[in-house]
N, C-alpha and C positions, 0 to 999 in steps of 0.2 A: 470180540472186539476188532475192525478194522482201521487201522490207520494210514492214510494218504502223504505222501510227502512230493511237493511237485519242486522241481529245480530247472534252470536253462531260462531264465529270461532274461529280459534285458534291454538295451537301446539297438538299435541298429537304424541306418540307413534303407529309405525306401529303397526295394529291388533286393535287398539281403536278406539272411536265411539264420533262423533261429532253430533248434532242436529242445523241446520241453522234454522233460522227464518226469513219472511220477510211481516213487516206489513205492510198493502195497507192503506194508506190516498186517500179517494174520491172514487171512484167507483169500485167496488170489483168485476173482472169478473171470473165466473168460469171457462172461456175456455180461450184459447192462453194464458195459464199460468205457469211459470218453473222455472228451473233454468238452468244456463250457467253457464262455467267456463274458464279462461283466464289464460293459461302464457304468461308471459311477453316476449313480441316477435313473439307469435303466434296468429293465431285467436280463437276467442271467439268460443266455443263449448258447442252444447245443452248435457245436462247433463239428465234431467228429464222434460218432457213437458206434457202438457193435449193440445190437439188440438182444432179446431175449432168442433169437431164434439163429445169431449169428452173422447178420449182415449190416454190415457197417456204410453208414451212411452220411454224409458231410453237407454241411450248410451250402446252400448255393453260391453265397460271396467267397468259397474258400476252395469252390471242387478247380481241380490242375493244379491247385498252389501245396496244400497241405496234408500230408499223407499221414495216416493213424498206425500205429502196429503196437505189437507188446512183446515181450521177451519172457515165456512161463518162467525158464529155469532162475532169470533175474526178477520176475516178479514185478516188471517194470513196466507200463506202458510209457510210449513214444507220441509226443507229435512234431514231424516235422515239418517245418513253415519255411517255403522258398517263394521268392520274389512279394515279398511283405510290402503291405502298403499303409499308408497312413492311418485308413479307415480298420485296421487291424488292432491298433494300439488299447488294449486292454487288458484286465486283470483275466489269467487264466487259469481256470482250475481243472483238475480230475474228478472223476466220479467213479464210483463204482456202488452196484446197488441198481437195481430196476425201481420206476417211481413208487415211494411209499417207502422204501427202504435203503435209501439211497445215502452214501457217505461222501463228505468231499473231503478234499483237501485244502489246505489255506492259503492255496493260490499263490500263483509269481505275474507278475507286472512283464510284461510286454509293450515298449514303446517304439513307435515308428515313428522317423525322421520326415518331412521331405525333401 
């Protein structure tokens, strides 16, 4: 069984930075892993994701500002978020597994004030 534990969320002013971490307990896969975000009342959306071919893709809204990385030895995923904007405010979730077999973390809230 895979468990994901996120941390690093918080409240920042626009232009600030945060780094989210997601520690994986259990099998750590380097493919089909990434970050999503959800605003209450809307669908969960992909933010940064490494697919089954190893290609990392970013949502258009975060390109150039967010960076996805992972540390195999620590079994941890990271999302470095720079130049944050109020529209980045959301609950952020890490995910492991390809669609249909995906495991989610509990989420961490990011709030960006103008």
